[in-house]
C-alpha positions as CSV (number, residue, x, y, z in Angstrom):
1,X,-19.0,-8.9,-0.3
2,X,-19.0,-5.9,2.0
3,X,-17.4,-2.5,2.3
4,X,-15.3,-2.6,5.5
5,X,-14.6,0.2,7.9
6,X,-11.2,1.9,7.5
7,X,-9.1,2.3,10.7
8,X,-7.7,5.8,10.9
9,X,-4.5,7.1,12.5
10,X,-4.8,6.7,16.3
11,X,-6.5,3.3,16.2
12,X,-4.1,0.9,17.9
13,X,-4.6,-1.8,15.1
14,X,-2.4,0.3,12.8
15,X,0.5,0.0,15.3
16,X,0.4,-3.7,15.9
17,X,2.5,-5.9,13.5
18,X,0.3,-8.2,11.4
19,X,0.4,-12.0,11.8
20,X,1.2,-14.3,8.8
21,X,-1.7,-16.0,7.1
22,X,-1.5,-19.8,7.7
23,X,-4.2,-21.0,5.4
24,X,-4.8,-18.9,2.3
25,X,-7.7,-21.1,1.2
26,X,-9.8,-20.7,4.4
27,X,-13.2,-19.3,3.5
28,X,-12.8,-16.4,5.9
29,X,-9.5,-15.4,4.3
30,X,-11.0,-15.5,0.8
31,X,-14.0,-13.5,2.0
32,X,-11.7,-10.9,3.6
33,X,-9.8,-10.6,0.4
34,X,-13.0,-10.0,-1.6
35,X,-14.1,-7.4,1.0
36,X,-10.7,-5.7,0.9
37,X,-10.9,-5.4,-2.9
38,X,-14.4,-3.9,-2.7
39,X,-13.4,-1.5,0.1
40,X,-10.3,-0.4,-1.8
41,X,-12.3,0.3,-4.9
42,X,-15.1,2.1,-2.9
43,X,-12.6,4.5,-1.4
44,X,-10.6,4.8,-4.6
45,X,-7.4,3.5,-3.1
46,X,-4.6,1.9,-5.1
47,X,-3.8,-0.4,-2.3
48,X,-5.1,-1.6,1.1
49,X,-3.6,-3.7,3.9
50,X,-5.6,-5.9,6.2
51,X,-4.7,-3.9,9.4
52,X,-6.4,-0.9,7.7
53,X,-9.7,-2.8,7.9
54,X,-9.1,-4.0,11.5
55,X,-7.6,-7.4,10.6
56,X,-4.1,-8.1,11.9
57,X,-3.1,-10.4,9.0
58,X,-0.4,-10.1,6.3
59,X,-2.7,-9.5,3.4
60,X,-2.3,-6.6,0.8
61,X,-4.6,-5.8,-2.1
62,X,-3.3,-3.6,-4.9
63,X,-5.0,-2.2,-8.0
64,X,-2.6,0.4,-9.5
65,X,-2.9,1.1,-13.2
66,X,0.8,1.7,-13.6
67,X,3.3,-0.6,-15.1
68,X,5.9,-2.5,-13.1
69,X,9.2,-3.5,-14.8
70,X,7.8,-6.7,-16.0
71,X,4.5,-5.3,-17.3
72,X,1.2,-4.6,-15.6
73,X,0.2,-6.7,-12.6
74,X,-3.1,-8.6,-12.6
75,X,-5.8,-6.3,-11.4
76,X,-6.4,-6.6,-8.5
77,X,-3.2,-8.2,-7.1
78,X,-3.3,-10.0,-3.8
79,X,-0.1,-10.4,-1.8
80,X,-0.2,-12.7,1.2
81,X,2.8,-12.8,3.6
82,X,4.8,-10.5,1.4
83,X,8.6,-10.0,1.7
84,X,10.3,-7.1,0.1
85,X,14.0,-6.9,-1.0
86,X,15.4,-3.7,-2.4
87,X,17.2,-4.2,-5.7
88,X,19.5,-1.2,-5.2
89,X,20.2,1.7,-2.8
90,X,18.5,4.1,-5.2
91,X,15.8,6.0,-3.4
92,X,13.2,8.4,-4.7
93,X,11.1,10.9,-2.7
94,X,7.5,11.4,-3.9
95,X,4.0,12.1,-2.7
96,X,2.0,9.6,-0.8
97,X,-1.4,9.6,0.9
98,X,-3.2,6.9,2.8
99,X,-6.8,5.9,3.4
100,X,-6.0,5.6,7.1
101,X,-4.7,9.2,7.2
102,X,-7.4,10.9,5.2
103,X,-6.9,14.2,3.3
104,X,-3.2,14.4,3.9
105,X,-0.3,14.1,1.5
106,X,3.5,14.2,2.1
107,X,6.7,13.3,0.3
108,X,8.2,10.0,1.4
109,X,11.5,8.4,0.4
110,X,11.2,4.9,-1.0
111,X,13.3,2.4,-2.8
112,X,12.9,2.9,-6.5
113,X,13.1,-0.8,-7.4
114,X,12.2,-3.8,-5.3
115,X,11.6,-7.5,-5.6
116,X,8.6,-9.0,-3.8
117,X,8.0,-12.6,-2.8
118,X,4.5,-13.5,-1.6
119,X,1.7,-15.9,-2.0
120,X,-1.3,-15.1,-4.2
121,X,-4.9,-15.7,-3.1
122,X,-4.7,-19.3,-4.3
123,X,-1.5,-20.0,-2.3
124,X,0.8,-19.9,-5.3
125,X,4.2,-18.3,-4.8
126,X,4.7,-15.0,-6.6
127,X,8.0,-13.4,-7.5
128,X,7.7,-9.8,-8.7
129,X,10.2,-7.2,-9.8
130,X,8.7,-3.8,-9.8
131,X,9.8,-0.2,-9.9
132,X,8.7,3.4,-9.6
133,X,5.0,4.0,-8.6
134,X,4.1,0.3,-8.2
135,X,7.2,-0.3,-6.0
136,X,6.1,2.7,-3.9
137,X,2.5,1.3,-3.5
138,X,3.8,-2.1,-2.4
139,X,6.2,-0.7,0.1
140,X,3.5,1.6,1.5
141,X,1.1,-1.2,2.0
142,X,3.7,-3.6,3.4
143,X,4.6,-1.0,5.9
144,X,1.1,-1.3,7.3
145,X,1.9,-5.0,7.9
146,X,4.8,-3.8,10.1
147,X,2.8,-1.2,12.0
148,X,4.3,1.7,10.1
149,X,2.5,4.6,8.4
150,X,3.9,6.9,5.7
151,X,4.3,9.7,8.3
152,X,6.9,7.6,10.0
153,X,9.0,7.5,6.8
154,X,8.9,11.2,6.0
155,X,12.3,13.0,6.4
156,X,10.6,16.1,7.5
157,X,7.0,17.4,7.7
158,X,7.6,20.5,5.5
159,X,5.7,18.8,2.6
160,X,2.9,17.5,4.8
161,X,-0.2,19.1,3.3
162,X,-4.0,18.7,3.3
163,X,-5.3,17.2,0.0
164,X,-7.1,20.4,-1.0
165,X,-3.9,22.4,-0.6
166,X,-1.9,19.7,-2.4
167,X,-4.2,20.0,-5.4
168,X,-4.1,23.8,-5.2
169,X,-0.3,24.4,-4.7
170,X,1.7,21.2,-5.2
171,X,0.0,19.2,-8.0
172,X,0.2,21.9,-10.6
173,X,4.0,22.4,-9.9
174,X,4.5,18.6,-10.2
175,X,2.8,18.6,-13.6
176,X,5.0,21.5,-14.8
177,X,8.1,19.5,-13.9
178,X,9.1,21.7,-10.9
């Protein structure tokens, strides 16, 4: 396994829609998945999409220690060729960051609850119903597959802040329920 280089904002690979994976069992796909998991863990991410490591394929890895509606996901979870369906029109705006946009945070509106259909790394069909934080993570990572970054989803840039300033001014307010 190897730690892969993260593409940062400005790299054209982040603005090209990813291609579907045709053979989930191909050795190079399995190696890429292992490398993505190692890379995600190295950079302390909760999710990673293949375009972020310079691969234009519809692969997402997730390792978020929060519960979905149907319990915790296997850790790590691999989604290949994922498709998202919102369960309702209910949206929630909350903080997001991205390994491809280092040291920035901003509030992004997302569907509160979604259903996901994808293949796992063995090619088996997955059907997931998730909400809240896990739904946010999956939507964020799947956006990368469609050449979208979280900045594109922000309603305004008033909350856009450097990570250090987020920790200093915003995180304490969030913990106090403001």
